C-alpha positions, 0 to 999 in steps of 0.5 A: 500500500502506497503513501497516497493510498494511506492518506486517501489522496486522489491520483489526479488533482481536481481541476479548479474552475472559475466561479460563475460570472453570474454568481460573482456579479450578484454577490457584488451587487448584494455587497454594494446594496448592503453598503448602501443600506448600511448608510441609510440605517446609520443615518436613521439611528443617528437622527433618532430623537432629533426631530424638533417637531412631531409626529414622533415614531412612538406616536404614529408607528404600528408594528407591521407584524403581518407584513413581516411574517409574509416577507419572512415566509416568502424566503421559505416558499422560494426555497421550496420553489427552487427545490421543486425546480431542481426535481423538475416538478413544474407544478410544484415550482409554479405553485411555490413561486406564485405563493412567493409572489403573493406574499411579496404583494401582501407586504407591499400592499401593507406598506402602502397602507401604512404610508397612506395612514401616516400621510393622511391621518398623521400628516407625516411626509418626507419633508415634515421632520427628520423622522419623516425624512429618514423613515421614508428614505430607509423604508422606501429604499427597501420597498423599492428593492421589494418591487424589483424582486417582485417584478423578477419573480413575476417575469419568471412565473410568466415565462414558466407558464409559457414553458420558456423556463428550462432546467438550464435556467437553474442558475438564474432561478438561484440568483433571483433567490439570492436576491430575494433572501437579501431583501428579506434579510435587510427587512429584519434589520430595517424592522429592528431599527425602525420599529423596535429601536427607533420607538 
């Protein structure tokens, strides 16, 4: 028995391959977006309690429990959709993908309802005070990313219903999933900063 056999070293070295350009691009996008969100979060934390006039967070903010549950649950449903796609279960993929879209739409609808209540009932706009400026900037930035994600999710579902999605598109599905997990993770931070710490 040779030393190679004892150490269980393969005879042929495994060839190293460059990572997918698509994965590198999405990873860089997520890092860039994370840096941008960090700036907005720090600004929100810095200006907490510095508004000279109302309304103030404790007076007008309600904890968005339902929308948070929907958005976090969508991370699970997109994972289930991915698994169904890998098993080539078209029906399962479409079902879980559509549920992800529904949960995202509910999140956006509840965000829109919150903004309407704040603007109409409490007269809080982006120019009212520092709280309004930082609140709408941070929450609005996140909402814009949800809209982008929802658009991508919807396009994939449409292509799937037209039978234009093939097993070879698995990496594209995975990259959209990465982006969606990022959006969900950012919401955990935003929720904590705005609705827990900021009140």
